[in-house]
PDB file with one MODEL, atoms N, CA, C and O in Angstrom:
MODEL        1
ATOM      1  N   MET A   1      85.256 106.344  69.818  1.00  0.00           N
ATOM      2  CA  MET A   1      86.486 105.571  69.960  1.00  0.00           C
ATOM      3  C   MET A   1      87.589 106.507  70.475  1.00  0.00           C
ATOM      4  O   MET A   1      87.741 107.628  69.990  1.00  0.00           O
ATOM      5  N   HIS A   2      88.338 106.037  71.446  1.00  0.00           N
ATOM      6  CA  HIS A   2      89.418 106.826  72.023  1.00  0.00           C
ATOM      7  C   HIS A   2      90.642 106.822  71.100  1.00  0.00           C
ATOM      8  O   HIS A   2      90.824 105.917  70.286  1.00  0.00           O
ATOM      9  N   GLY A   3      91.464 107.846  71.248  1.00  0.00           N
ATOM     10  CA  GLY A   3      92.651 107.997  70.417  1.00  0.00           C
ATOM     11  C   GLY A   3      93.623 106.844  70.522  1.00  0.00           C
ATOM     12  O   GLY A   3      94.338 106.545  69.566  1.00  0.00           O
ATOM     13  N   TYR A   4      93.660 106.190  71.676  1.00  0.00           N
ATOM     14  CA  TYR A   4      94.615 105.112  71.889  1.00  0.00           C
ATOM     15  C   TYR A   4      94.098 103.746  71.439  1.00  0.00           C
ATOM     16  O   TYR A   4      94.796 102.744  71.593  1.00  0.00           O
ATOM     17  N   ALA A   5      92.890 103.693  70.888  1.00  0.00           N
ATOM     18  CA  ALA A   5      92.242 102.415  70.559  1.00  0.00           C
ATOM     19  C   ALA A   5      93.118 101.528  69.668  1.00  0.00           C
ATOM     20  O   ALA A   5      93.197 100.320  69.889  1.00  0.00           O
ATOM     21  N   GLN A   6      93.771 102.113  68.672  1.00  0.00           N
ATOM     22  CA  GLN A   6      94.591 101.301  67.770  1.00  0.00           C
ATOM     23  C   GLN A   6      95.835 100.755  68.456  1.00  0.00           C
ATOM     24  O   GLN A   6      96.384  99.741  68.026  1.00  0.00           O
ATOM     25  N   ASN A   7      96.284 101.414  69.519  1.00  0.00           N
ATOM     26  CA  ASN A   7      97.491 100.990  70.230  1.00  0.00           C
ATOM     27  C   ASN A   7      97.182 100.347  71.577  1.00  0.00           C
ATOM     28  O   ASN A   7      98.082 100.130  72.388  1.00  0.00           O
ATOM     29  N   LYS A   8      95.928 100.047  71.808  1.00  0.00           N
ATOM     30  CA  LYS A   8      95.498  99.556  73.117  1.00  0.00           C
ATOM     31  C   LYS A   8      96.283  98.325  73.559  1.00  0.00           C
ATOM     32  O   LYS A   8      96.754  98.279  74.695  1.00  0.00           O
ATOM     33  N   SER A   9      96.434  97.344  72.704  1.00  0.00           N
ATOM     34  CA  SER A   9      97.129  96.113  73.107  1.00  0.00           C
ATOM     35  C   SER A   9      98.592  96.397  73.446  1.00  0.00           C
ATOM     36  O   SER A   9      99.137  95.807  74.378  1.00  0.00           O
ATOM     37  N   LEU A  10      99.226  97.294  72.700  1.00  0.00           N
ATOM     38  CA  LEU A  10     100.614  97.661  72.998  1.00  0.00           C
ATOM     39  C   LEU A  10     100.713  98.366  74.348  1.00  0.00           C
ATOM     40  O   LEU A  10     101.621  98.096  75.134  1.00  0.00           O
ATOM     41  N   LEU A  11      99.776  99.267  74.608  1.00  0.00           N
ATOM     42  CA  LEU A  11      99.772  99.981  75.888  1.00  0.00           C
ATOM     43  C   LEU A  11      99.543  99.028  77.053  1.00  0.00           C
ATOM     44  O   LEU A  11     100.205  99.128  78.085  1.00  0.00           O
ATOM     45  N   VAL A  12      98.612  98.113  76.884  1.00  0.00           N
ATOM     46  CA  VAL A  12      98.316  97.151  77.955  1.00  0.00           C
ATOM     47  C   VAL A  12      99.527  96.263  78.218  1.00  0.00           C
ATOM     48  O   VAL A  12      99.862  96.005  79.374  1.00  0.00           O
ATOM     49  N   ARG A  13     100.184  95.792  77.165  1.00  0.00           N
ATOM     50  CA  ARG A  13     101.389  94.968  77.356  1.00  0.00           C
ATOM     51  C   ARG A  13     102.474  95.753  78.087  1.00  0.00           C
ATOM     52  O   ARG A  13     103.136  95.228  78.983  1.00  0.00           O
ATOM     53  N   ARG A  14     102.650  97.016  77.697  1.00  0.00           N
ATOM     54  CA  ARG A  14     103.671  97.840  78.354  1.00  0.00           C
ATOM     55  C   ARG A  14     103.322  98.066  79.816  1.00  0.00           C
ATOM     56  O   ARG A  14     104.200  98.014  80.677  1.00  0.00           O
ATOM     57  N   LEU A  15     102.058  98.315  80.104  1.00  0.00           N
ATOM     58  CA  LEU A  15     101.630  98.505  81.492  1.00  0.00           C
ATOM     59  C   LEU A  15     101.829  97.230  82.313  1.00  0.00           C
ATOM     60  O   LEU A  15     102.166  97.304  83.494  1.00  0.00           O
ATOM     61  N   HIS A  16     101.626  96.075  81.706  1.00  0.00           N
ATOM     62  CA  HIS A  16     101.876  94.813  82.415  1.00  0.00           C
ATOM     63  C   HIS A  16     103.362  94.657  82.731  1.00  0.00           C
ATOM     64  O   HIS A  16     103.726  94.183  83.807  1.00  0.00           O
ATOM     65  N   ARG A  17     104.213  95.056  81.794  1.00  0.00           N
ATOM     66  CA  ARG A  17     105.656  94.999  82.065  1.00  0.00           C
ATOM     67  C   ARG A  17     106.036  95.950  83.197  1.00  0.00           C
ATOM     68  O   ARG A  17     106.862  95.613  84.046  1.00  0.00           O
ATOM     69  N   ILE A  18     105.438  97.126  83.207  1.00  0.00           N
ATOM     70  CA  ILE A  18     105.709  98.087  84.277  1.00  0.00           C
ATOM     71  C   ILE A  18     105.235  97.516  85.610  1.00  0.00           C
ATOM     72  O   ILE A  18     105.910  97.655  86.630  1.00  0.00           O
ATOM     73  N   GLU A  19     104.091  96.885  85.592  1.00  0.00           N
ATOM     74  CA  GLU A  19     103.575  96.241  86.810  1.00  0.00           C
ATOM     75  C   GLU A  19     104.571  95.201  87.320  1.00  0.00           C
ATOM     76  O   GLU A  19     104.804  95.098  88.525  1.00  0.00           O
ATOM     77  N   GLY A  20     105.149  94.443  86.419  1.00  0.00           N
ATOM     78  CA  GLY A  20     106.172  93.468  86.796  1.00  0.00           C
ATOM     79  C   GLY A  20     107.409  94.136  87.370  1.00  0.00           C
ATOM     80  O   GLY A  20     108.014  93.632  88.316  1.00  0.00           O
ATOM     81  N   GLN A  21     107.785  95.276  86.792  1.00  0.00           N
ATOM     82  CA  GLN A  21     108.934  96.010  87.315  1.00  0.00           C
ATOM     83  C   GLN A  21     108.660  96.474  88.751  1.00  0.00           C
ATOM     84  O   GLN A  21     109.543  96.406  89.606  1.00  0.00           O
ATOM     85  N   VAL A  22     107.453  96.938  89.011  1.00  0.00           N
ATOM     86  CA  VAL A  22     107.099  97.399  90.359  1.00  0.00           C
ATOM     87  C   VAL A  22     107.126  96.234  91.342  1.00  0.00           C
ATOM     88  O   VAL A  22     107.593  96.385  92.471  1.00  0.00           O
ATOM     89  N   ARG A  23     106.627  95.073  90.922  1.00  0.00           N
ATOM     90  CA  ARG A  23     106.703  93.889  91.794  1.00  0.00           C
ATOM     91  C   ARG A  23     108.160  93.518  92.065  1.00  0.00           C
ATOM     92  O   ARG A  23     108.502  93.077  93.162  1.00  0.00           O
ATOM     93  N   GLY A  24     109.009  93.700  91.062  1.00  0.00           N
ATOM     94  CA  GLY A  24     110.437  93.438  91.245  1.00  0.00           C
ATOM     95  C   GLY A  24     111.050  94.379  92.269  1.00  0.00           C
ATOM     96  O   GLY A  24     111.897  93.967  93.062  1.00  0.00           O
ATOM     97  N   ILE A  25     110.633  95.624  92.260  1.00  0.00           N
ATOM     98  CA  ILE A  25     111.116  96.583  93.256  1.00  0.00           C
ATOM     99  C   ILE A  25     110.658  96.160  94.649  1.00  0.00           C
ATOM    100  O   ILE A  25     111.422  96.238  95.611  1.00  0.00           O
ATOM    101  N   GLU A  26     109.434  95.720  94.750  1.00  0.00           N
ATOM    102  CA  GLU A  26     108.927  95.239  96.040  1.00  0.00           C
ATOM    103  C   GLU A  26     109.783  94.088  96.557  1.00  0.00           C
ATOM    104  O   GLU A  26     110.126  94.037  97.739  1.00  0.00           O
ATOM    105  N   ARG A  27     110.123  93.166  95.659  1.00  0.00           N
ATOM    106  CA  ARG A  27     110.982  92.043  96.057  1.00  0.00           C
ATOM    107  C   ARG A  27     112.347  92.537  96.513  1.00  0.00           C
ATOM    108  O   ARG A  27     112.905  92.033  97.488  1.00  0.00           O
ATOM    109  N   MET A  28     112.880  93.524  95.803  1.00  0.00           N
ATOM    110  CA  MET A  28     114.189  94.074  96.174  1.00  0.00           C
ATOM    111  C   MET A  28     114.153  94.654  97.586  1.00  0.00           C
ATOM    112  O   MET A  28     115.082  94.452  98.368  1.00  0.00           O
ATOM    113  N   VAL A  29     113.092  95.366  97.904  1.00  0.00           N
ATOM    114  CA  VAL A  29     112.953  95.934  99.243  1.00  0.00           C
ATOM    115  C   VAL A  29     112.834  94.808 100.261  1.00  0.00           C
ATOM    116  O   VAL A  29     113.482  94.841 101.308  1.00  0.00           O
ATOM    117  N   ASP A  30     112.007  93.814  99.957  1.00  0.00           N
ATOM    118  CA  ASP A  30     111.810  92.680 100.860  1.00  0.00           C
ATOM    119  C   ASP A  30     113.119  91.925 101.105  1.00  0.00           C
ATOM    120  O   ASP A  30     113.347  91.398 102.194  1.00  0.00           O
ATOM    121  N   GLU A  31     113.970  91.881 100.084  1.00  0.00           N
ATOM    122  CA  GLU A  31     115.255  91.172 100.189  1.00  0.00           C
ATOM    123  C   GLU A  31     116.381  92.057 100.714  1.00  0.00           C
ATOM    124  O   GLU A  31     117.541  91.646 100.728  1.00  0.00           O
ATOM    125  N   ASP A  32     116.040  93.275 101.146  1.00  0.00           N
ATOM    126  CA  ASP A  32     117.031  94.210 101.698  1.00  0.00           C
ATOM    127  C   ASP A  32     118.160  94.512 100.714  1.00  0.00           C
ATOM    128  O   ASP A  32     119.330  94.550 101.098  1.00  0.00           O
ATOM    129  N   ARG A  33     117.810  94.722  99.459  1.00  0.00           N
ATOM    130  CA  ARG A  33     118.805  95.057  98.444  1.00  0.00           C
ATOM    131  C   ARG A  33     119.342  96.456  98.662  1.00  0.00           C
ATOM    132  O   ARG A  33     118.742  97.253  99.383  1.00  0.00           O
ATOM    133  N   TYR A  34     120.449  96.749  98.052  1.00  0.00           N
ATOM    134  CA  TYR A  34     121.125  98.036  98.173  1.00  0.00           C
ATOM    135  C   TYR A  34     120.211  99.155  97.671  1.00  0.00           C
ATOM    136  O   TYR A  34     119.594  99.034  96.612  1.00  0.00           O
ATOM    137  N   CYS A  35     120.129 100.251  98.443  1.00  0.00           N
ATOM    138  CA  CYS A  35     119.182 101.324  98.148  1.00  0.00           C
ATOM    139  C   CYS A  35     119.396 101.940  96.759  1.00  0.00           C
ATOM    140  O   CYS A  35     118.421 102.281  96.090  1.00  0.00           O
ATOM    141  N   ILE A  36     120.622 102.087  96.323  1.00  0.00           N
ATOM    142  CA  ILE A  36     120.886 102.679  95.012  1.00  0.00           C
ATOM    143  C   ILE A  36     120.348 101.785  93.903  1.00  0.00           C
ATOM    144  O   ILE A  36     119.845 102.286  92.897  1.00  0.00           O
ATOM    145  N   ASP A  37     120.447 100.477  94.069  1.00  0.00           N
ATOM    146  CA  ASP A  37     119.886  99.554  93.077  1.00  0.00           C
ATOM    147  C   ASP A  37     118.371  99.709  92.992  1.00  0.00           C
ATOM    148  O   ASP A  37     117.797  99.670  91.904  1.00  0.00           O
ATOM    149  N   ILE A  38     117.733  99.885  94.135  1.00  0.00           N
ATOM    150  CA  ILE A  38     116.279 100.068  94.169  1.00  0.00           C
ATOM    151  C   ILE A  38     115.916 101.394  93.505  1.00  0.00           C
ATOM    152  O   ILE A  38     114.979 101.457  92.708  1.00  0.00           O
ATOM    153  N   LEU A  39     116.655 102.448  93.831  1.00  0.00           N
ATOM    154  CA  LEU A  39     116.384 103.748  93.228  1.00  0.00           C
ATOM    155  C   LEU A  39     116.571 103.724  91.715  1.00  0.00           C
ATOM    156  O   LEU A  39     115.842 104.402  90.990  1.00  0.00           O
ATOM    157  N   THR A  40     117.527 102.961  91.242  1.00  0.00           N
ATOM    158  CA  THR A  40     117.739 102.812  89.804  1.00  0.00           C
ATOM    159  C   THR A  40     116.515 102.198  89.151  1.00  0.00           C
ATOM    160  O   THR A  40     116.086 102.642  88.086  1.00  0.00           O
ATOM    161  N   GLN A  41     115.956 101.186  89.780  1.00  0.00           N
ATOM    162  CA  GLN A  41     114.763 100.534  89.241  1.00  0.00           C
ATOM    163  C   GLN A  41     113.546 101.448  89.310  1.00  0.00           C
ATOM    164  O   GLN A  41     112.704 101.427  88.412  1.00  0.00           O
ATOM    165  N   ILE A  42     113.447 102.244  90.362  1.00  0.00           N
ATOM    166  CA  ILE A  42     112.344 103.207  90.457  1.00  0.00           C
ATOM    167  C   ILE A  42     112.450 104.221  89.321  1.00  0.00           C
ATOM    168  O   ILE A  42     111.439 104.589  88.723  1.00  0.00           O
ATOM    169  N   GLY A  43     113.657 104.671  89.022  1.00  0.00           N
ATOM    170  CA  GLY A  43     113.862 105.580  87.898  1.00  0.00           C
ATOM    171  C   GLY A  43     113.426 104.960  86.576  1.00  0.00           C
ATOM    172  O   GLY A  43     112.848 105.635  85.724  1.00  0.00           O
ATOM    173  N   ALA A  44     113.707 103.672  86.413  1.00  0.00           N
ATOM    174  CA  ALA A  44     113.317 102.976  85.182  1.00  0.00           C
ATOM    175  C   ALA A  44     111.797 102.897  85.065  1.00  0.00           C
ATOM    176  O   ALA A  44     111.246 103.067  83.977  1.00  0.00           O
ATOM    177  N   VAL A  45     111.121 102.640  86.182  1.00  0.00           N
ATOM    178  CA  VAL A  45     109.656 102.576  86.168  1.00  0.00           C
ATOM    179  C   VAL A  45     109.072 103.949  85.859  1.00  0.00           C
ATOM    180  O   VAL A  45     108.123 104.069  85.084  1.00  0.00           O
ATOM    181  N   LYS A  46     109.639 104.972  86.466  1.00  0.00           N
ATOM    182  CA  LYS A  46     109.159 106.330  86.215  1.00  0.00           C
ATOM    183  C   LYS A  46     109.299 106.685  84.734  1.00  0.00           C
ATOM    184  O   LYS A  46     108.376 107.244  84.140  1.00  0.00           O
ATOM    185  N   THR A  47     110.431 106.368  84.146  1.00  0.00           N
ATOM    186  CA  THR A  47     110.647 106.632  82.726  1.00  0.00           C
ATOM    187  C   THR A  47     109.644 105.857  81.879  1.00  0.00           C
ATOM    188  O   THR A  47     109.080 106.397  80.928  1.00  0.00           O
ATOM    189  N   ALA A  48     109.425 104.607  82.222  1.00  0.00           N
ATOM    190  CA  ALA A  48     108.494 103.772  81.451  1.00  0.00           C
ATOM    191  C   ALA A  48     107.076 104.317  81.511  1.00  0.00           C
ATOM    192  O   ALA A  48     106.394 104.366  80.487  1.00  0.00           O
ATOM    193  N   ILE A  49     106.621 104.726  82.682  1.00  0.00           N
ATOM    194  CA  ILE A  49     105.259 105.235  82.800  1.00  0.00           C
ATOM    195  C   ILE A  49     105.124 106.587  82.101  1.00  0.00           C
ATOM    196  O   ILE A  49     104.066 106.902  81.556  1.00  0.00           O
ATOM    197  N   GLU A  50     106.191 107.382  82.115  1.00  0.00           N
ATOM    198  CA  GLU A  50     106.167 108.652  81.374  1.00  0.00           C
ATOM    199  C   GLU A  50     106.062 108.400  79.877  1.00  0.00           C
ATOM    200  O   GLU A  50     105.400 109.158  79.168  1.00  0.00           O
ATOM    201  N   GLN A  51     106.709 107.344  79.388  1.00  0.00           N
ATOM    202  CA  GLN A  51     106.619 107.007  77.969  1.00  0.00           C
ATOM    203  C   GLN A  51     105.196 106.599  77.598  1.00  0.00           C
ATOM    204  O   GLN A  51     104.708 106.945  76.522  1.00  0.00           O
ATOM    205  N   VAL A  52     104.535 105.866  78.484  1.00  0.00           N
ATOM    206  CA  VAL A  52     103.134 105.503  78.241  1.00  0.00           C
ATOM    207  C   VAL A  52     102.291 106.773  78.196  1.00  0.00           C
ATOM    208  O   VAL A  52     101.447 106.931  77.315  1.00  0.00           O
ATOM    209  N   GLY A  53     102.518 107.674  79.143  1.00  0.00           N
ATOM    210  CA  GLY A  53     101.783 108.933  79.163  1.00  0.00           C
ATOM    211  C   GLY A  53     102.018 109.755  77.908  1.00  0.00           C
ATOM    212  O   GLY A  53     101.082 110.342  77.364  1.00  0.00           O
ATOM    213  N   ALA A  54     103.244 109.802  77.450  1.00  0.00           N
ATOM    214  CA  ALA A  54     103.557 110.555  76.232  1.00  0.00           C
ATOM    215  C   ALA A  54     102.840 109.955  75.033  1.00  0.00           C
ATOM    216  O   ALA A  54     102.357 110.683  74.166  1.00  0.00           O
ATOM    217  N   ARG A  55     102.772 108.641  74.982  1.00  0.00           N
ATOM    218  CA  ARG A  55     102.076 107.978  73.871  1.00  0.00           C
ATOM    219  C   ARG A  55     100.581 108.286  73.906  1.00  0.00           C
ATOM    220  O   ARG A  55      99.971 108.553  72.871  1.00  0.00           O
ATOM    221  N   LEU A  56      99.992 108.246  75.112  1.00  0.00           N
ATOM    222  CA  LEU A  56      98.572 108.567  75.238  1.00  0.00           C
ATOM    223  C   LEU A  56      98.302 110.019  74.860  1.00  0.00           C
ATOM    224  O   LEU A  56      97.294 110.324  74.222  1.00  0.00           O
ATOM    225  N   LEU A  57      99.194 110.903  75.253  1.00  0.00           N
ATOM    226  CA  LEU A  57      99.048 112.311  74.908  1.00  0.00           C
ATOM    227  C   LEU A  57      99.129 112.504  73.393  1.00  0.00           C
ATOM    228  O   LEU A  57      98.349 113.258  72.810  1.00  0.00           O
ATOM    229  N   GLU A  58     100.074 111.822  72.771  1.00  0.00           N
ATOM    230  CA  GLU A  58     100.198 111.892  71.311  1.00  0.00           C
ATOM    231  C   GLU A  58      98.930 111.387  70.627  1.00  0.00           C
ATOM    232  O   GLU A  58      98.430 112.006  69.688  1.00  0.00           O
ATOM    233  N   ASP A  59      98.418 110.261  71.107  1.00  0.00           N
ATOM    234  CA  ASP A  59      97.191 109.706  70.524  1.00  0.00           C
ATOM    235  C   ASP A  59      96.008 110.651  70.728  1.00  0.00           C
ATOM    236  O   ASP A  59      95.150 110.772  69.854  1.00  0.00           O
ATOM    237  N   HIS A  60      95.961 111.317  71.876  1.00  0.00           N
ATOM    238  CA  HIS A  60      94.881 112.263  72.142  1.00  0.00           C
ATOM    239  C   HIS A  60      94.918 113.428  71.144  1.00  0.00           C
ATOM    240  O   HIS A  60      93.888 113.837  70.609  1.00  0.00           O
ATOM    241  N   VAL A  61      96.106 113.941  70.910  1.00  0.00           N
ATOM    242  CA  VAL A  61      96.248 115.071  69.985  1.00  0.00           C
ATOM    243  C   VAL A  61      95.899 114.649  68.567  1.00  0.00           C
ATOM    244  O   VAL A  61      95.152 115.342  67.876  1.00  0.00           O
ATOM    245  N   THR A  62      96.434 113.518  68.131  1.00  0.00           N
ATOM    246  CA  THR A  62      96.264 113.116  66.730  1.00  0.00           C
ATOM    247  C   THR A  62      94.902 112.506  66.437  1.00  0.00           C
ATOM    248  O   THR A  62      94.582 112.235  65.280  1.00  0.00           O
ATOM    249  N   HIS A  63      94.109 112.290  67.454  1.00  0.00           N
ATOM    250  CA  HIS A  63      92.777 111.728  67.223  1.00  0.00           C
ATOM    251  C   HIS A  63      91.702 112.659  67.777  1.00  0.00           C
ATOM    252  O   HIS A  63      90.946 113.262  67.016  1.00  0.00           O
ATOM    253  N   CYS A  64      91.638 112.775  69.084  1.00  0.00           N
ATOM    254  CA  CYS A  64      90.539 113.507  69.729  1.00  0.00           C
ATOM    255  C   CYS A  64      90.558 115.001  69.404  1.00  0.00           C
ATOM    256  O   CYS A  64      89.546 115.568  68.992  1.00  0.00           O
ATOM    257  N   VAL A  65      91.698 115.622  69.591  1.00  0.00           N
ATOM    258  CA  VAL A  65      91.796 117.065  69.354  1.00  0.00           C
ATOM    259  C   VAL A  65      91.660 117.363  67.863  1.00  0.00           C
ATOM    260  O   VAL A  65      90.923 118.265  67.465  1.00  0.00           O
ATOM    261  N   ARG A  66      92.372 116.603  67.053  1.00  0.00           N
ATOM    262  CA  ARG A  66      92.303 116.819  65.598  1.00  0.00           C
ATOM    263  C   ARG A  66      90.866 116.686  65.093  1.00  0.00           C
ATOM    264  O   ARG A  66      90.402 117.509  64.304  1.00  0.00           O
ATOM    265  N   ASP A  67      90.169 115.653  65.549  1.00  0.00           N
ATOM    266  CA  ASP A  67      88.794 115.432  65.099  1.00  0.00           C
ATOM    267  C   ASP A  67      87.860 116.544  65.557  1.00  0.00           C
ATOM    268  O   ASP A  67      86.966 116.950  64.815  1.00  0.00           O
ATOM    269  N   ALA A  68      88.061 117.037  66.768  1.00  0.00           N
ATOM    270  CA  ALA A  68      87.217 118.132  67.265  1.00  0.00           C
ATOM    271  C   ALA A  68      87.421 119.397  66.429  1.00  0.00           C
ATOM    272  O   ALA A  68      86.461 120.095  66.102  1.00  0.00           O
ATOM    273  N   ILE A  69      88.665 119.683  66.090  1.00  0.00           N
ATOM    274  CA  ILE A  69      88.958 120.866  65.274  1.00  0.00           C
ATOM    275  C   ILE A  69      88.405 120.675  63.860  1.00  0.00           C
ATOM    276  O   ILE A  69      87.816 121.595  63.294  1.00  0.00           O
ATOM    277  N   ALA A  70      88.594 119.487  63.294  1.00  0.00           N
ATOM    278  CA  ALA A  70      88.134 119.215  61.927  1.00  0.00           C
ATOM    279  C   ALA A  70      86.613 119.222  61.815  1.00  0.00           C
ATOM    280  O   ALA A  70      86.073 119.445  60.731  1.00  0.00           O
ATOM    281  N   SER A  71      85.919 118.980  62.925  1.00  0.00           N
ATOM    282  CA  SER A  71      84.453 118.934  62.887  1.00  0.00           C
ATOM    283  C   SER A  71      83.839 120.296  62.578  1.00  0.00           C
ATOM    284  O   SER A  71      82.692 120.383  62.142  1.00  0.00           O
ATOM    285  N   GLY A  72      84.614 121.360  62.808  1.00  0.00           N
ATOM    286  CA  GLY A  72      84.080 122.698  62.588  1.00  0.00           C
ATOM    287  C   GLY A  72      83.246 123.213  63.747  1.00  0.00           C
ATOM    288  O   GLY A  72      82.764 124.345  63.711  1.00  0.00           O
ATOM    289  N   ASP A  73      83.071 122.397  64.770  1.00  0.00           N
ATOM    290  CA  ASP A  73      82.328 122.781  65.967  1.00  0.00           C
ATOM    291  C   ASP A  73      83.278 123.530  66.897  1.00  0.00           C
ATOM    292  O   ASP A  73      84.124 122.926  67.556  1.00  0.00           O
ATOM    293  N   ALA A  74      83.127 124.848  66.942  1.00  0.00           N
ATOM    294  CA  ALA A  74      84.045 125.677  67.724  1.00  0.00           C
ATOM    295  C   ALA A  74      84.024 125.309  69.207  1.00  0.00           C
ATOM    296  O   ALA A  74      85.070 125.300  69.856  1.00  0.00           O
ATOM    297  N   GLN A  75      82.851 125.007  69.744  1.00  0.00           N
ATOM    298  CA  GLN A  75      82.764 124.653  71.161  1.00  0.00           C
ATOM    299  C   GLN A  75      83.503 123.344  71.437  1.00  0.00           C
ATOM    300  O   GLN A  75      84.235 123.253  72.423  1.00  0.00           O
ATOM    301  N   ALA A  76      83.329 122.338  70.595  1.00  0.00           N
ATOM    302  CA  ALA A  76      84.035 121.065  70.767  1.00  0.00           C
ATOM    303  C   ALA A  76      85.538 121.269  70.637  1.00  0.00           C
ATOM    304  O   ALA A  76      86.311 120.695  71.405  1.00  0.00           O
ATOM    305  N   ALA A  77      85.955 122.076  69.678  1.00  0.00           N
ATOM    306  CA  ALA A  77      87.384 122.355  69.499  1.00  0.00           C
ATOM    307  C   ALA A  77      87.949 123.071  70.717  1.00  0.00           C
ATOM    308  O   ALA A  77      89.048 122.753  71.170  1.00  0.00           O
ATOM    309  N   ASP A  78      87.205 124.036  71.248  1.00  0.00           N
ATOM    310  CA  ASP A  78      87.652 124.749  72.451  1.00  0.00           C
ATOM    311  C   ASP A  78      87.757 123.805  73.646  1.00  0.00           C
ATOM    312  O   ASP A  78      88.708 123.883  74.424  1.00  0.00           O
ATOM    313  N   GLU A  79      86.781 122.915  73.787  1.00  0.00           N
ATOM    314  CA  GLU A  79      86.793 121.967  74.909  1.00  0.00           C
ATOM    315  C   GLU A  79      87.990 121.022  74.816  1.00  0.00           C
ATOM    316  O   GLU A  79      88.683 120.796  75.807  1.00  0.00           O
ATOM    317  N   LYS A  80      88.229 120.477  73.639  1.00  0.00           N
ATOM    318  CA  LYS A  80      89.351 119.548  73.459  1.00  0.00           C
ATOM    319  C   LYS A  80      90.694 120.255  73.605  1.00  0.00           C
ATOM    320  O   LYS A  80      91.652 119.681  74.123  1.00  0.00           O
ATOM    321  N   THR A  81      90.758 121.499  73.147  1.00  0.00           N
ATOM    322  CA  THR A  81      91.996 122.273  73.291  1.00  0.00           C
ATOM    323  C   THR A  81      92.286 122.545  74.764  1.00  0.00           C
ATOM    324  O   THR A  81      93.421 122.394  75.216  1.00  0.00           O
ATOM    325  N   ALA A  82      91.252 122.947  75.513  1.00  0.00           N
ATOM    326  CA  ALA A  82      91.420 123.185  76.952  1.00  0.00           C
ATOM    327  C   ALA A  82      91.803 121.898  77.669  1.00  0.00           C
ATOM    328  O   ALA A  82      92.658 121.898  78.554  1.00  0.00           O
ATOM    329  N   GLU A  83      91.171 120.815  77.282  1.00  0.00           N
ATOM    330  CA  GLU A  83      91.475 119.499  77.860  1.00  0.00           C
ATOM    331  C   GLU A  83      92.929 119.122  77.594  1.00  0.00           C
ATOM    332  O   GLU A  83      93.619 118.611  78.476  1.00  0.00           O
ATOM    333  N   LEU A  84      93.387 119.380  76.369  1.00  0.00           N
ATOM    334  CA  LEU A  84      94.770 119.086  76.002  1.00  0.00           C
ATOM    335  C   LEU A  84      95.747 119.913  76.834  1.00  0.00           C
ATOM    336  O   LEU A  84      96.731 119.384  77.352  1.00  0.00           O
ATOM    337  N   LEU A  85      95.479 121.193  76.958  1.00  0.00           N
ATOM    338  CA  LEU A  85      96.372 122.055  77.737  1.00  0.00           C
ATOM    339  C   LEU A  85      96.433 121.614  79.201  1.00  0.00           C
ATOM    340  O   LEU A  85      97.505 121.618  79.806  1.00  0.00           O
ATOM    341  N   ASP A  86      95.293 121.235  79.764  1.00  0.00           N
ATOM    342  CA  ASP A  86      95.283 120.721  81.145  1.00  0.00           C
ATOM    343  C   ASP A  86      96.112 119.443  81.250  1.00  0.00           C
ATOM    344  O   ASP A  86      96.868 119.264  82.205  1.00  0.00           O
ATOM    345  N   ALA A  87      95.968 118.561  80.273  1.00  0.00           N
ATOM    346  CA  ALA A  87      96.715 117.305  80.289  1.00  0.00           C
ATOM    347  C   ALA A  87      98.217 117.564  80.180  1.00  0.00           C
ATOM    348  O   ALA A  87      99.006 116.923  80.874  1.00  0.00           O
ATOM    349  N   VAL A  88      98.610 118.483  79.329  1.00  0.00           N
ATOM    350  CA  VAL A  88     100.032 118.816  79.178  1.00  0.00           C
ATOM    351  C   VAL A  88     100.579 119.374  80.480  1.00  0.00           C
ATOM    352  O   VAL A  88     101.679 119.014  80.900  1.00  0.00           O
ATOM    353  N   GLN A  89      99.816 120.251  81.120  1.00  0.00           N
ATOM    354  CA  GLN A  89     100.268 120.813  82.395  1.00  0.00           C
ATOM    355  C   GLN A  89     100.433 119.723  83.447  1.00  0.00           C
ATOM    356  O   GLN A  89     101.417 119.732  84.187  1.00  0.00           O
ATOM    357  N   ARG A  90      99.500 118.793  83.529  1.00  0.00           N
ATOM    358  CA  ARG A  90      99.620 117.672  84.489  1.00  0.00           C
ATOM    359  C   ARG A  90     100.829 116.809  84.147  1.00  0.00           C
ATOM    360  O   ARG A  90     101.571 116.382  85.033  1.00  0.00           O
ATOM    361  N   PHE A  91     101.018 116.558  82.864  1.00  0.00           N
ATOM    362  CA  PHE A  91     102.106 115.702  82.418  1.00  0.00           C
ATOM    363  C   PHE A  91     103.456 116.335  82.724  1.00  0.00           C
ATOM    364  O   PHE A  91     104.384 115.658  83.167  1.00  0.00           O
ATOM    365  N   VAL A  92     103.558 117.631  82.486  1.00  0.00           N
ATOM    366  CA  VAL A  92     104.825 118.336  82.735  1.00  0.00           C
ATOM    367  C   VAL A  92     105.126 118.390  84.222  1.00  0.00           C
ATOM    368  O   VAL A  92     106.292 118.295  84.605  1.00  0.00           O
ATOM    369  N   LYS A  93     104.128 118.537  85.070  1.00  0.00           N
ATOM    370  CA  LYS A  93     104.323 118.588  86.520  1.00  0.00           C
ATOM    371  C   LYS A  93     104.924 117.308  87.061  1.00  0.00           C
ATOM    372  O   LYS A  93     105.620 117.335  88.076  1.00  0.00           O
ATOM    373  N   THR A  94     104.667 116.182  86.401  1.00  0.00           N
ATOM    374  CA  THR A  94     105.176 114.899  86.890  1.00  0.00           C
ATOM    375  C   THR A  94     106.655 114.720  86.609  1.00  0.00           C
ATOM    376  O   THR A  94     107.281 113.821  87.170  1.00  0.00           O
ATOM    377  N   ARG A  95     107.218 115.537  85.769  1.00  0.00           N
ATOM    378  CA  ARG A  95     108.624 115.387  85.390  1.00  0.00           C
ATOM    379  C   ARG A  95     109.533 116.107  86.313  1.00  0.00           C
ATOM    380  O   ARG A  95     110.750 116.078  86.129  1.00  0.00           O
TER     381      ARG A  95
ENDMDL
END
């Protein structure tokens, strides 16, 4: 079971709202809306998707990484730790 399993429905609902926000931006472009208004909405979408990413990262740490360390399997703990560090680096690069 993945770390986000308990929050899956919340994540999916949030992603659907973000999808709606992106469609709204498309409409704004199609309607020739003011560029600053469009950029404001793009900023809101970026923030929203970063929040989803932060939640997934939190769930990964509190479930997958924690369980690997608690298992006592050094190789599994090392793999999950390396995976976590890679994910953090990718996440930070997007900001």
